[in-house]
C-alpha positions in Angstrom: 33.7 58.1 64.0 31.6 56.5 66.2 28.8 54.4 66.8 28.7 49.8 66.3 31.4 49.3 64.0 34.6 51.6 65.5 33.3 50.1 69.2 33.3 46.6 68.0 36.7 46.8 66.3 38.1 48.2 69.5 36.5 45.2 71.6 38.0 43.0 69.0 41.1 44.1 68.8 41.2 44.0 72.7 40.3 40.5 73.1 43.1 39.5 70.3 45.7 41.0 72.0 44.3 39.1 75.4 43.9 35.7 73.1 48.1 36.8 72.2 48.7 36.5 75.7 49.2 40.3 76.1 48.2 41.2 79.6 44.6 42.4 79.7 45.6 45.2 81.7 48.0 46.7 79.0 45.6 45.2 76.1 43.0 47.7 77.2 45.0 50.3 78.0 46.7 50.3 75.0 43.7 50.0 72.5 41.9 52.5 75.4 44.5 55.1 74.4 45.2 54.9 71.0 41.6 54.5 69.9 40.8 57.7 71.8 43.6 59.6 70.4 42.5 58.9 66.9 38.8 59.8 68.0 39.5 62.7 70.3 42.8 64.2 70.1 45.6 63.6 72.1 45.3 66.9 74.4 41.7 65.6 75.4 42.7 62.0 75.5 45.6 62.4 78.0 43.1 64.8 80.2 40.1 62.3 80.2 42.2 59.2 80.8 44.2 60.4 83.4 41.4 61.7 85.5 39.3 58.6 84.9 42.2 56.0 85.7 42.6 58.1 89.0 38.9 58.3 89.8 38.6 54.8 88.9 41.1 53.4 92.0 40.7 56.1 94.5 37.0 54.8 95.6 37.2 54.1 99.2 34.7 51.1 98.6 38.0 49.2 96.6 39.7 49.3 99.7 38.0 46.0 100.4 39.9 44.6 97.7 43.6 44.3 99.5 41.5 43.7 102.6 40.2 40.4 101.7 42.8 39.3 99.9 45.0 40.0 103.1 42.4 37.7 105.2 42.7 34.8 102.8 46.4 34.9 102.7 47.2 34.7 106.4 44.0 32.5 106.8 45.9 30.1 104.4 49.1 30.9 106.2 47.4 30.3 109.4 46.3 26.4 108.7 42.8 27.2 108.6 42.5 25.0 105.3 44.1 22.3 106.7 41.7 22.3 109.6 38.5 22.6 107.4 39.6 20.0 105.1 40.0 17.4 108.5 36.8 18.5 109.9 34.9 17.8 107.0 36.9 14.5 106.1 35.8 13.4 109.5 32.2 13.1 108.7 32.2 12.2 105.2 35.9 10.2 104.8 34.1 7.1 105.0 31.3 7.4 101.9 32.8 6.2 98.4 34.1 9.3 97.2 34.4 11.1 100.4 37.8 12.6 100.0 36.5 14.3 96.8 33.2 15.3 98.5 35.5 16.6 101.7 37.5 18.3 98.9 34.3 20.3 97.6 33.1 20.9 101.3 36.7 22.3 102.4 36.6 24.8 99.1 33.7 25.9 99.9 34.6 26.6 103.4 37.7 28.5 102.6 36.3 30.5 100.0 33.9 31.7 102.8 37.2 33.5 104.3 39.1 33.9 100.9 37.1 35.5 98.1 39.5 34.1 95.2 39.1 31.1 92.9 43.0 30.4 92.3 43.7 30.8 96.0 41.0 28.1 97.0 42.0 26.0 94.2 45.8 26.1 95.1 45.3 25.8 98.9 43.2 23.2 99.1 44.6 21.3 96.3 48.2 21.3 98.1 46.4 19.5 101.0 43.7 17.2 99.2 45.4 15.9 96.0 48.4 14.2 98.2 46.0 13.0 100.2 43.8 11.4 97.4 46.3 10.0 95.4 47.8 8.2 98.2 44.4 6.9 98.7 44.4 5.4 95.0 41.8 7.9 93.9 41.8 8.2 90.0 43.9 11.4 88.8 41.0 12.4 86.9 38.4 12.6 89.8 40.9 14.1 92.0 42.2 16.9 90.1 38.3 17.6 88.4 37.2 17.8 92.5 39.5 20.6 92.9 39.8 22.6 90.1 35.9 22.8 90.4 35.9 23.2 93.8 38.1 26.2 94.1 35.6 28.0 91.7 33.4 28.3 95.1 36.0 30.7 95.9 34.5 33.5 93.8 31.0 32.7 94.4 30.7 32.3 98.3 31.1 35.3 100.0 33.5 37.3 100.3 34.0 37.5 96.5 36.5 39.7 95.1 34.9 39.6 92.0 31.2 40.6 93.3 33.1 43.7 94.8 34.3 44.7 91.5 31.1 43.8 89.6 29.1 45.9 92.5 31.7 48.7 92.1 31.5 49.1 88.2 27.3 48.7 88.2 26.8 50.5 91.7 25.2 47.8 92.8 25.3 47.0 96.9 27.8 44.8 97.8 26.2 43.6 100.7 23.1 42.5 98.9 25.3 40.7 96.2 26.9 38.9 99.2 23.4 38.2 100.6 22.5 37.0 97.0 25.3 34.6 96.7 24.7 32.4 99.8 22.0 30.3 98.7 23.4 29.6 95.1 26.7 29.0 96.7 25.1 26.1 98.8 23.7 25.2 95.9 27.1 24.7 94.1 28.3 22.5 96.8 25.8 20.5 96.9 25.7 20.2 92.8 29.5 19.3 92.9 28.8 16.9 95.8 26.6 15.1 93.5 28.6 15.1 90.7 31.2 13.2 92.8 28.7 10.6 93.5 27.9 10.3 90.0 31.4 9.7 89.1 32.1 7.0 91.7 29.0 5.2 90.9 29.7 4.9 87.4 33.4 3.8 88.2 33.6 2.8 91.9 37.4 2.5 91.7 37.9 6.1 91.1 37.2 7.1 94.7 37.7 4.4 97.2 35.9 4.5 100.6 38.3 5.7 103.4 38.7 4.3 107.3 35.6 5.8 109.3 37.0 8.3 111.9 36.3 7.4 115.9 34.2 9.8 117.7 37.2 11.3 119.6 38.9 12.0 116.3 35.6 14.0 115.0 35.5 15.9 118.2 39.4 17.3 117.8 38.3 18.0 114.1 35.4 20.0 115.4 37.8 21.7 118.3 40.2 22.4 115.3 37.6 24.3 113.3 35.9 26.5 115.4 38.2 29.5 114.4 37.1 29.5 110.5 33.3 29.5 111.9 34.3 32.3 114.1 36.0 34.6 111.2 32.9 34.1 108.9 30.3 34.5 111.1 31.9 38.0 112.3 32.7 39.3 108.6 30.1 38.0 106.6 27.6 37.5 109.6 28.1 41.1 110.6 27.4 42.1 107.1 24.2 40.2 106.9 22.7 41.7 110.0 23.9 45.4 109.4 26.7 45.7 112.0 29.4 46.1 109.8 29.8 47.8 105.8 31.5 45.5 103.8 34.8 47.3 104.2 34.4 47.4 107.9 33.9 43.6 107.6 37.0 43.3 105.3 39.2 45.3 108.0 37.9 43.0 110.9 38.1 39.7 108.6 42.0 40.6 107.8 42.8 41.9 111.5 41.3 38.3 112.9 43.1 36.3 110.1 46.3 37.6 111.3 45.2 37.3 114.8 44.7 33.6 114.4 47.7 33.1 112.6 49.5 34.5 115.5 47.4 32.4 118.2 48.3 29.4 116.2 52.0 29.9 116.2 52.3 30.3 112.5 53.4 34.4 112.0 57.0 34.8 111.9 58.6 37.4 110.6 59.6 36.1 107.3 55.9 34.6 107.0 54.3 38.0 107.8 56.8 39.6 105.0 55.8 36.8 102.6 52.0 37.1 103.2 52.5 41.0 102.8 54.1 40.6 99.3 51.8 37.9 98.1 48.8 40.7 99.2 50.4 43.4 97.5 51.2 41.9 94.1 47.8 40.1 94.2 46.0 43.5 94.9 48.2 45.5 92.6 47.2 43.2 89.8 43.7 43.9 90.3 44.2 47.5 90.6 46.0 47.5 87.3 43.5 45.6 85.5 41.0 48.3 87.1 43.0 50.9 85.4 43.2 49.8 82.1 39.8 48.9 82.2 39.0 53.0 82.9 41.3 53.6 79.7 39.6 51.2 77.2 36.2 52.5 78.9 37.2 55.8 77.8 37.2 54.8 74.3 33.9 52.7 74.9 32.0 55.7 75.3 33.6 57.8 72.8 32.3 55.5 70.1 28.9 55.1 72.1 29.6 51.3 71.5 26.7 50.5 74.7 24.1 52.7 73.6 24.7 51.2 69.9 24.3 47.9 71.0 21.3 48.4 73.2 19.5 50.4 70.4 20.5 47.4 68.1 19.0 44.9 70.3 15.9 46.8 70.7 15.3 47.1 67.0 15.7 43.4 66.8 13.1 43.0 69.4 14.5 39.9 71.2 12.6 38.1 74.1 14.0 38.5 77.7 14.9 34.8 77.5 16.5 35.1 74.2 18.7 38.3 75.3 19.5 36.5 79.0 20.5 33.1 76.9 23.3 35.0 74.6 24.8 36.9 77.4 25.1 33.7 79.4 26.5 31.6 76.2 28.6 34.7 75.5 30.3 34.5 78.6 30.9 30.7 78.7 32.5 31.1 75.3 34.7 34.3 76.6 35.7 31.9 79.7 37.5 29.5 77.3 40.2 32.6 76.6 40.1 34.7 79.7 40.5 35.0 83.4 37.2 36.2 84.9 38.1 39.5 86.7 39.4 40.5 83.1 35.9 39.3 81.8 33.9 41.1 84.4 35.7 44.6 83.7 35.9 44.2 79.8 32.3 43.4 79.3 30.2 45.0 81.5 30.4 48.7 80.1 28.5 47.0 77.3 26.5 44.3 78.9 25.1 45.7 81.5 23.0 48.7 79.7 21.6 45.8 77.9 20.4 43.8 81.4 18.9 47.3 82.3 17.0 47.9 79.1 15.4 44.4 79.6 14.7 45.0 83.2 16.9 42.5 84.9 17.6 42.9 88.8 21.4 43.6 88.9 21.5 41.7 92.0 20.0 38.7 90.4 22.3 39.4 87.3 25.6 39.8 89.4 25.2 36.3 90.8 24.3 34.5 87.4 27.7 36.6 85.9 29.7 35.4 88.8 28.2 31.9 88.1 29.0 31.6 84.4 32.2 33.1 85.0 32.8 30.1 87.3 32.3 27.7 84.3 34.9 29.6 82.5 37.6 29.1 85.7 37.2 25.5 84.4 36.7 25.3 81.1 39.8 24.2 78.2 41.9 25.6 76.8 42.2 28.7 79.2 40.4 27.5 82.4 42.8 28.7 84.8 41.9 26.4 87.6 42.9 23.6 85.5 46.3 25.3 85.1 46.6 25.4 89.2 45.6 21.7 89.3 47.9 20.7 86.6 50.7 22.7 88.0 50.3 20.6 91.6 50.0 17.3 89.8 52.9 17.6 86.7 53.0 14.1 86.3 49.6 13.7 84.8 48.9 15.9 81.7 45.9 18.3 81.1 43.9 15.7 79.6 43.4 13.9 82.8 42.2 17.3 84.5 40.1 17.7 81.6 38.7 14.6 81.4 37.8 14.7 85.1 36.0 18.2 84.8 33.0 17.0 82.8 30.5 16.0 85.6 31.2 19.6 87.3 30.5 21.3 84.0 27.3 19.6 83.6 26.8 20.3 87.4 27.7 24.4 86.9 24.9 24.3 83.8 22.1 22.6 85.7 22.5 25.2 88.2 22.6 28.1 85.9 19.6 26.8 84.3 17.9 26.9 87.9 19.2 30.2 89.1 18.1 31.8 85.7 14.6 30.3 85.6 13.9 30.9 89.5 15.6 34.3 90.2 13.6 34.0 93.9 16.2 31.6 94.8 18.9 34.4 94.4 16.7 37.6 95.9 14.9 36.0 98.7 17.7 36.5 101.2 18.6 40.2 100.2 14.9 40.8 100.6 14.6 39.3 104.0 17.6 41.0 105.2 16.3 44.5 103.7 18.5 45.2 101.2 
């Protein structure tokens, strides 16, 4: 019993379980095991799934995941997020909506040393939200800018999502990091334009702050140099070929720990808490990968990827139609699932289609990451919306949903630009020789 029907049934059951709030790793693992036993028998299933699950997580390239998580955790504990926020606010705070613009910029900067959207959202939100509320910003603009800015954590390298995409599709992680640089800059600028639009429509939503003196700006510059150094060493080292992504992650992790110690923020308690946070986050990611491996055994046994590819080929869809359908599929799926789950669950089916239509895997990786970002701020299950609501619990989710509108429009504009002009994404990787 193989083909389109059984494969789609398995995929649908997994999605249903996720919608019922079953953890995605368990949903994929259970469906994969039971389905494989039905199709292949218990002996074959237990042998294949056991070796496949182990092979999926023993990959040396996956060592970058806990290392980048470690770097983000200790960069936050070192106080680098506050330094970033103060630096950007010192130059932009006097503008109308300047605090929200500074929040977007701080999210972009922290994303460059973190790699996680939720961590970026929570870390910068703890700093920016009280400040914006103290200065009478509207809750909608304050919460919307933090939720949207947090998504930059998975687009601006290093990005855990890109690491997983690269390993699943055998795409160069260094090339993906290079390809994400210009789209990340475009995303940051468009989000800032979204803030500008919001305050022009309602000037009271983001009152201008007091201008900073030259001495205050210079002090902010002096405090932020460690962030720039950490980024230049880790990501710059990958770009110029000094380090592999794994080596860069190790250097970045060590650098973040050293900075935390030099800034006096490293105690035994904070070290232990940081290690636990790193272990829990990394364990969650690896558990999802194991569940994905079990599910993929079933998907391959049903022949769903080849059946879908053949069906689309027989339908003779155009390149633009297929790309549009994929983007719409991910946007809708993002309303119900988190970004990592979407990637590991869908790529075994979606990626062969992109190969058939000649889509560049590096370019498509950035498109997928960009669309997954939209899912993080799309109701009803946009995870960044819940993070922000937790930081300002006195306001309901309606406030953050109302505030996120202009940023979703900015995201759709960005997706359109990147999908229409692949050269924007591919220029830097080609320049650097990837």
